[in-house]
C-alpha positions, 0 to 999 in steps of 0.5 A: 292753678298755674300753667305755661303754654309754649308756642313757636315764637311765644310763651303764655303764662296763665293763672286760673282761679276756679272755685266751682262758682260762676266766675272763674278768673284768669291772669295771662302774661304773653311774652315773645321768644324770637327777638329777630321778628319785625314789630309787625310780626311780633304784634301778630304773634302776640295777638295770635297767641292770645287768640289760641290761649283763649280758645285752648285754656279759657274758651268761655272767658270774657276779656276785662282788661289788657295792657300792652308793654311796648319798646317804642310807643311812638312807632308802635302804637298806631299799628297796635290800635288799628288791630285792637279797634277792629274788634274792641275787647276789654279795656285797653292800656298801652305803655312804653315799658320795654320787655327786657327779654329783648323783644318789642312787645308783651301783654298782660290780660285779665279775663273772667267767665260768667261776667257781662262786659261792655264799654260805657259811654263815659270811657269806663269799661264794665264787667258785671256780675251779681251785685257788683259792677267792676269798672276799669279805666285805661289809657287816660291822658290829656295835654295840659301844660305839665305833669301836675296839671295833667294829673289833676285833670285826670283825677278830676275827670275820673271823679266825675266818671265815677259820680256818673256811675253812682260811685266816689273815689273814696268809696269805690276806687280800689287801684290806680296806676300812673305812668309818668314820662321822665319820672325823675323829672315829672313825678313830683308834679303827679304827687302834688296833684294827687295829694291835693285832689285826694284832700278834696275827696276826703282821702287823707292819712286819717281816712285811707288812700288807694293802692297804686303804682307810680312808675316811669312809662310813656305814650306815643305822644311825648306831650303826655306826661301822666297816663292813668289806669284805674279800677273801681267797684260799684256795689262794694260795701265799706266793710269789704275793703281792708288796707295793708300796712306791714308796719314791721317792714314798711312805713306809711307813704304819707310819712314822705309826702306821698298818698297811696296805700301799700296794699288793699284786699277785698272780701267777697262771699266766695274769694278774697282779692289782694292788690299790692301796690308798687313795692321796692326795697324800703324799710319801715323808716322810709329809707332805701335799702341796699343802694346799688345792689339789685340782687339785695334790693330784689330780696328785700322787695320780695320780703316786703311784698310777702309781709303785705300778702301775709297781712292779707292772709295770703302767701306767694302761692296765691299770687295771680300775676307779678309785674316787675319794673327795672330801672337799668336794663343791664340788671335784667339777667340777674333779676330774670334768674332770681325770678325763674329760680323762685317763681318758675311757674308764676305769671310774671313779666319784667319790663324797663321802667324807672322807679320813682326814686333814683336809688330804687333799682327794682319795683314789683306789684302783684295781685293775689286771690284765694278761696274763702267764705264770708257773709258778703255777696259772691264776686 
């Protein structure tokens, strides 16, 4: 179910999955509508709106994960962190990817009822229900010399964090995000480090990779060249995890030296979760389609995502959230109109972020969820 709630200076788009079990899931995107407010006023509006939305639409839900999209992380992060640290609530990710409606801040949040949440001492955030512990990593970074070294440390540290929870990168990690400061310059270092670490963890094109987005984005400190968020599940069985290829539309990422899956879906006893990686206008030979035409690229991107969803037994009707990345802010109005026409009630946000190949003008990621019954334990 999708719902839109309008406030004086903000709008909340809400996706709710409720199948009459203990766990109801929510995806929420909050955007501002008044560009004339100061950053402090916009921040307070975002946080107040989130509080009202939780009270009105999801009073019993726990916050699992939040991501804030900022227009100027250097000048905005400290004040945001001061607010968030007063009452920490969920894993918190912050990235400079300016909301392209001209405001300074937007947020995406994931909430669920019936789960027990807590921050773990190793830096992960846990949402527990039944036999599963859902482990979120947010805002991880370090100050190594370059993007390759930073990414290698991020992944190796994460491997150790997972080991401490009885998990491994290959068996339990479902989704990663890499936000790369100056992606045109530093993305190759991220790719090299990821490829090399993955081989040590038995993640190859003969086994499997992990659904992922690698995209432009930065922290407040310009020395951070690679930031990582991640999601893993303790207690998951190998048979529950399936990988998506849509080979009629897309090629394997390993064909051009990159190591991530196009998408992954998880079967539970009562639902299916689908995680679609950052997807652009590409064909099944790895070639960029429709160079220089953002509208045509958007349509091809939608077609690619639709093919991945179909392989998971889903359609856009099952999409819970969409994050849209645009390289050039000048393309915003064109893309906004396209999304408002095709997905008027969906939970989406459009932000400024360079895609990993200069020829790609737009990229999109999505999560989907659908009702189903299987032999596995409930979510």
